py3Dmol code that shows the C-alpha trace and the ligand (Angstrom):
import py3Dmol

protein = """\
ATOM      1  CA  UNK A   1      -0.059   0.072  -0.169  1.00  0.00           C
ATOM      2  CA  UNK A   2       1.309   3.657  -0.689  1.00  0.00           C
ATOM      3  CA  UNK A   3      -0.299   6.985   0.040  1.00  0.00           C
ATOM      4  CA  UNK A   4       0.093  10.281  -1.898  1.00  0.00           C
ATOM      5  CA  UNK A   5      -1.065  13.651  -1.385  1.00  0.00           C
ATOM      6  CA  UNK A   6      -2.041  16.426  -3.952  1.00  0.00           C
ATOM      7  CA  UNK A   7      -2.741  20.185  -3.358  1.00  0.00           C
ATOM      8  CA  UNK A   8      -3.463  22.840  -6.034  1.00  0.00           C
ATOM      9  CA  UNK A   9      -4.980  26.314  -6.086  1.00  0.00           C
ATOM     10  CA  UNK A  10      -6.018  28.472  -9.115  1.00  0.00           C
ATOM     11  CA  UNK A  11      -7.164  31.959  -9.543  1.00  0.00           C
ATOM     12  CA  UNK A  12     -10.780  32.748 -10.173  1.00  0.00           C
ATOM     13  CA  UNK A  13     -11.139  35.293 -13.145  1.00  0.00           C
ATOM     14  CA  UNK A  14     -14.015  36.623 -15.367  1.00  0.00           C
ATOM     15  CA  UNK A  15     -14.540  35.260 -18.875  1.00  0.00           C
ATOM     16  CA  UNK A  16     -13.561  31.552 -18.011  1.00  0.00           C
ATOM     17  CA  UNK A  17     -15.814  28.678 -17.619  1.00  0.00           C
ATOM     18  CA  UNK A  18     -15.814  27.111 -14.080  1.00  0.00           C
ATOM     19  CA  UNK A  19     -14.893  23.253 -14.185  1.00  0.00           C
ATOM     20  CA  UNK A  20     -14.447  21.199 -10.983  1.00  0.00           C
ATOM     21  CA  UNK A  21     -14.035  17.522 -11.099  1.00  0.00           C
ATOM     22  CA  UNK A  22     -14.752  17.428 -14.699  1.00  0.00           C
ATOM     23  CA  UNK A  23     -18.295  19.101 -14.038  1.00  0.00           C
ATOM     24  CA  UNK A  24     -19.152  22.574 -15.634  1.00  0.00           C
ATOM     25  CA  UNK A  25     -20.479  24.676 -12.662  1.00  0.00           C
ATOM     26  CA  UNK A  26     -22.505  27.673 -13.223  1.00  0.00           C
ATOM     27  CA  UNK A  27     -20.626  30.857 -11.694  1.00  0.00           C
ATOM     28  CA  UNK A  28     -19.878  34.257 -12.853  1.00  0.00           C
ATOM     29  CA  UNK A  29     -16.083  33.261 -12.853  1.00  0.00           C
ATOM     30  CA  UNK A  30     -13.887  30.548 -13.801  1.00  0.00           C
ATOM     31  CA  UNK A  31     -10.446  29.147 -13.099  1.00  0.00           C
ATOM     32  CA  UNK A  32      -7.362  30.598 -14.684  1.00  0.00           C
ATOM     33  CA  UNK A  33      -4.798  28.078 -16.029  1.00  0.00           C
ATOM     34  CA  UNK A  34      -3.206  26.683 -19.089  1.00  0.00           C
ATOM     35  CA  UNK A  35      -5.465  23.668 -19.267  1.00  0.00           C
ATOM     36  CA  UNK A  36      -9.226  23.825 -18.191  1.00  0.00           C
ATOM     37  CA  UNK A  37      -7.575  24.866 -14.845  1.00  0.00           C
ATOM     38  CA  UNK A  38      -9.579  21.894 -13.016  1.00  0.00           C
ATOM     39  CA  UNK A  39      -8.123  22.401  -9.476  1.00  0.00           C
ATOM     40  CA  UNK A  40      -9.675  19.249  -8.113  1.00  0.00           C
ATOM     41  CA  UNK A  41      -8.635  17.152 -10.819  1.00  0.00           C
ATOM     42  CA  UNK A  42      -5.088  18.374 -10.665  1.00  0.00           C
ATOM     43  CA  UNK A  43      -5.008  17.698  -7.017  1.00  0.00           C
ATOM     44  CA  UNK A  44      -6.144  14.066  -7.604  1.00  0.00           C
ATOM     45  CA  UNK A  45      -3.348  13.659 -10.288  1.00  0.00           C
ATOM     46  CA  UNK A  46      -0.486  14.735  -8.118  1.00  0.00           C
ATOM     47  CA  UNK A  47      -1.816  12.431  -5.485  1.00  0.00           C
ATOM     48  CA  UNK A  48      -1.762   9.556  -7.735  1.00  0.00           C
ATOM     49  CA  UNK A  49       1.537  10.488  -9.190  1.00  0.00           C
ATOM     50  CA  UNK A  50       2.862  11.010  -5.556  1.00  0.00           C
ATOM     51  CA  UNK A  51       1.680   7.755  -4.442  1.00  0.00           C
ATOM     52  CA  UNK A  52       3.268   5.787  -7.276  1.00  0.00           C
ATOM     53  CA  UNK A  53       6.519   7.753  -7.118  1.00  0.00           C
ATOM     54  CA  UNK A  54       6.011   9.303 -10.290  1.00  0.00           C
ATOM     55  CA  UNK A  55       6.844  12.998  -9.496  1.00  0.00           C
ATOM     56  CA  UNK A  56       4.219  15.515 -10.134  1.00  0.00           C
ATOM     57  CA  UNK A  57       1.807  16.946 -12.708  1.00  0.00           C
ATOM     58  CA  UNK A  58       3.935  19.729 -13.812  1.00  0.00           C
ATOM     59  CA  UNK A  59       6.775  17.012 -15.014  1.00  0.00           C
ATOM     60  CA  UNK A  60       4.427  14.926 -17.042  1.00  0.00           C
ATOM     61  CA  UNK A  61       2.083  17.646 -18.413  1.00  0.00           C
ATOM     62  CA  UNK A  62       4.164  21.003 -18.509  1.00  0.00           C
ATOM     63  CA  UNK A  63       1.943  24.246 -18.886  1.00  0.00           C
ATOM     64  CA  UNK A  64       4.473  25.378 -21.464  1.00  0.00           C
ATOM     65  CA  UNK A  65       3.471  22.593 -23.826  1.00  0.00           C
ATOM     66  CA  UNK A  66       0.935  23.883 -26.329  1.00  0.00           C
ATOM     67  CA  UNK A  67      -0.817  20.297 -26.584  1.00  0.00           C
ATOM     68  CA  UNK A  68      -2.250  20.878 -23.203  1.00  0.00           C
ATOM     69  CA  UNK A  69      -3.732  24.451 -23.965  1.00  0.00           C
ATOM     70  CA  UNK A  70      -7.204  24.326 -22.577  1.00  0.00           C
ATOM     71  CA  UNK A  71      -7.207  20.563 -22.440  1.00  0.00           C
ATOM     72  CA  UNK A  72      -9.868  18.902 -20.151  1.00  0.00           C
ATOM     73  CA  UNK A  73      -7.880  17.803 -17.097  1.00  0.00           C
ATOM     74  CA  UNK A  74      -9.841  14.566 -17.403  1.00  0.00           C
ATOM     75  CA  UNK A  75      -7.623  13.521 -20.039  1.00  0.00           C
ATOM     76  CA  UNK A  76      -4.594  14.328 -17.939  1.00  0.00           C
ATOM     77  CA  UNK A  77      -6.272  12.153 -15.309  1.00  0.00           C
ATOM     78  CA  UNK A  78      -6.712   9.270 -17.585  1.00  0.00           C
ATOM     79  CA  UNK A  79      -3.220   9.398 -18.772  1.00  0.00           C
ATOM     80  CA  UNK A  80      -2.012   9.449 -15.061  1.00  0.00           C
ATOM     81  CA  UNK A  81      -4.087   6.473 -14.120  1.00  0.00           C
ATOM     82  CA  UNK A  82      -2.345   4.500 -17.073  1.00  0.00           C
ATOM     83  CA  UNK A  83       1.018   5.536 -15.917  1.00  0.00           C
ATOM     84  CA  UNK A  84       0.065   4.371 -12.333  1.00  0.00           C
ATOM     85  CA  UNK A  85      -1.488   1.047 -13.248  1.00  0.00           C
ATOM     86  CA  UNK A  86       1.489   0.484 -15.676  1.00  0.00           C
ATOM     87  CA  UNK A  87       3.754   0.330 -12.604  1.00  0.00           C
ATOM     88  CA  UNK A  88       1.677  -2.578 -11.441  1.00  0.00           C
ATOM     89  CA  UNK A  89      -0.466  -0.456  -8.962  1.00  0.00           C
ATOM     90  CA  UNK A  90      -4.422  -0.630  -8.349  1.00  0.00           C
ATOM     91  CA  UNK A  91      -6.098   2.463  -7.085  1.00  0.00           C
ATOM     92  CA  UNK A  92      -7.866   1.770  -3.756  1.00  0.00           C
ATOM     93  CA  UNK A  93      -9.743   5.059  -3.025  1.00  0.00           C
ATOM     94  CA  UNK A  94      -9.403   8.929  -3.057  1.00  0.00           C
ATOM     95  CA  UNK A  95     -10.495  11.471  -0.511  1.00  0.00           C
ATOM     96  CA  UNK A  96     -10.541  15.061  -1.718  1.00  0.00           C
ATOM     97  CA  UNK A  97     -11.480  18.414  -0.530  1.00  0.00           C
ATOM     98  CA  UNK A  98     -12.507  21.544  -2.387  1.00  0.00           C
ATOM     99  CA  UNK A  99     -11.911  24.896  -0.597  1.00  0.00           C
ATOM    100  CA  UNK A 100     -14.213  27.526  -2.021  1.00  0.00           C
ATOM    101  CA  UNK A 101     -16.121  30.516  -0.874  1.00  0.00           C
ATOM    102  CA  UNK A 102     -18.532  30.289  -3.438  1.00  0.00           C
ATOM    103  CA  UNK A 103     -20.301  28.941  -5.388  1.00  0.00           C
ATOM    104  CA  UNK A 104     -21.847  26.255  -3.212  1.00  0.00           C
ATOM    105  CA  UNK A 105     -20.693  22.916  -4.272  1.00  0.00           C
ATOM    106  CA  UNK A 106     -22.547  20.344  -2.443  1.00  0.00           C
ATOM    107  CA  UNK A 107     -25.124  19.835  -5.365  1.00  0.00           C
ATOM    108  CA  UNK A 108     -22.375  18.988  -7.620  1.00  0.00           C
ATOM    109  CA  UNK A 109     -20.512  16.458  -5.371  1.00  0.00           C
ATOM    110  CA  UNK A 110     -22.011  13.160  -6.787  1.00  0.00           C
ATOM    111  CA  UNK A 111     -21.674  14.201 -10.412  1.00  0.00           C
ATOM    112  CA  UNK A 112     -17.981  14.889  -9.698  1.00  0.00           C
ATOM    113  CA  UNK A 113     -17.227  11.651  -8.023  1.00  0.00           C
ATOM    114  CA  UNK A 114     -19.043   9.766 -10.909  1.00  0.00           C
ATOM    115  CA  UNK A 115     -16.984  12.065 -13.483  1.00  0.00           C
ATOM    116  CA  UNK A 116     -13.787  11.400 -11.763  1.00  0.00           C
ATOM    117  CA  UNK A 117     -14.515   7.863 -11.164  1.00  0.00           C
ATOM    118  CA  UNK A 118     -15.385   7.167 -14.790  1.00  0.00           C
ATOM    119  CA  UNK A 119     -12.224   9.026 -16.103  1.00  0.00           C
ATOM    120  CA  UNK A 120     -10.212   6.770 -13.705  1.00  0.00           C
ATOM    121  CA  UNK A 121     -12.045   3.508 -14.441  1.00  0.00           C
ATOM    122  CA  UNK A 122     -12.756   2.955 -10.836  1.00  0.00           C
ATOM    123  CA  UNK A 123     -16.184   2.926  -9.005  1.00  0.00           C
ATOM    124  CA  UNK A 124     -17.755   6.058  -7.722  1.00  0.00           C
ATOM    125  CA  UNK A 125     -17.799   4.963  -4.299  1.00  0.00           C
ATOM    126  CA  UNK A 126     -14.049   4.829  -4.358  1.00  0.00           C
ATOM    127  CA  UNK A 127     -14.009   8.638  -4.888  1.00  0.00           C
ATOM    128  CA  UNK A 128     -14.910  10.917  -1.879  1.00  0.00           C
ATOM    129  CA  UNK A 129     -15.354  14.753  -2.459  1.00  0.00           C
ATOM    130  CA  UNK A 130     -16.014  17.046   0.389  1.00  0.00           C
ATOM    131  CA  UNK A 131     -16.310  20.977  -0.070  1.00  0.00           C
ATOM    132  CA  UNK A 132     -15.743  23.603   2.516  1.00  0.00           C
ATOM    133  CA  UNK A 133     -15.201  27.240   2.860  1.00  0.00           C
ATOM    134  CA  UNK A 134     -12.357  28.963   4.522  1.00  0.00           C
ATOM    135  CA  UNK A 135     -14.755  31.161   6.664  1.00  0.00           C
ATOM    136  CA  UNK A 136     -14.009  34.148   4.577  1.00  0.00           C
ATOM    137  CA  UNK A 137     -10.311  33.966   5.623  1.00  0.00           C
ATOM    138  CA  UNK A 138      -7.506  34.583   3.310  1.00  0.00           C
ATOM    139  CA  UNK A 139      -7.444  34.621  -0.686  1.00  0.00           C
ATOM    140  CA  UNK A 140      -9.728  31.679  -1.048  1.00  0.00           C
ATOM    141  CA  UNK A 141     -12.160  33.260   1.657  1.00  0.00           C
ATOM    142  CA  UNK A 142     -11.919  36.668  -0.248  1.00  0.00           C
ATOM    143  CA  UNK A 143     -13.150  34.459  -3.614  1.00  0.00           C
ATOM    144  CA  UNK A 144      -9.818  35.154  -5.308  1.00  0.00           C
ATOM    145  CA  UNK A 145      -9.334  31.444  -5.987  1.00  0.00           C
ATOM    146  CA  UNK A 146     -10.446  27.895  -5.463  1.00  0.00           C
ATOM    147  CA  UNK A 147      -8.170  25.136  -3.853  1.00  0.00           C
ATOM    148  CA  UNK A 148      -8.266  21.553  -3.730  1.00  0.00           C
ATOM    149  CA  UNK A 149      -6.596  18.615  -1.776  1.00  0.00           C
ATOM    150  CA  UNK A 150      -6.631  14.984  -2.394  1.00  0.00           C
ATOM    151  CA  UNK A 151      -5.079  11.901  -0.544  1.00  0.00           C
ATOM    152  CA  UNK A 152      -4.763   8.905  -2.829  1.00  0.00           C
ATOM    153  CA  UNK A 153      -4.254   5.149  -1.549  1.00  0.00           C
ATOM    154  CA  UNK A 154      -2.868   2.782  -4.132  1.00  0.00           C
ATOM    155  CA  UNK A 155      -1.736  -0.992  -3.800  1.00  0.00           C
TER     156      UNK A 155
END
"""
ligand_1 = """\
1
ZN
Zn -3.644 23.208 -11.482
"""
view = py3Dmol.view(width=600, height=400)
view.addModel(protein, "pdb")
view.setStyle({"model": 0}, {"cartoon": {"style": "trace"}})
view.addModel(ligand_1, "xyz")
view.setStyle({"model": 1}, {"stick": {}})
view.zoomTo()
view.show()
């Protein structure tokens, strides 16, 4: 058994769609990034790569590479899973936290779990997603960005 942790944060800006866990979320702003800036999926990728001893997301999918411009991060997640399973590991489960002051994300949790599980070829019950605010504190609390954390267990 091996465990890995992933953390990511992206800035919220106007004129971008908000994609979290592969699910479009209706909101006045979206996350800024080279890909679709899906902060939750990036944290999942980093947790999986960490667990497998494969480095981090920036090593495998550099944001200087034009092939990743505006790409769905679910594609990066599927590639990440293939790298992890190619090393002989099986994914046991993920536990994730989204940090966002707004919008409210609870209603999207099940769809995010199902979408991430599908991209990873695992069961939705093996993906747990929690959402929390930061009680108005710091840059996330001021609505300047959204953060995500993930722990992945593989065997
Ligand atoms: Zn990211």
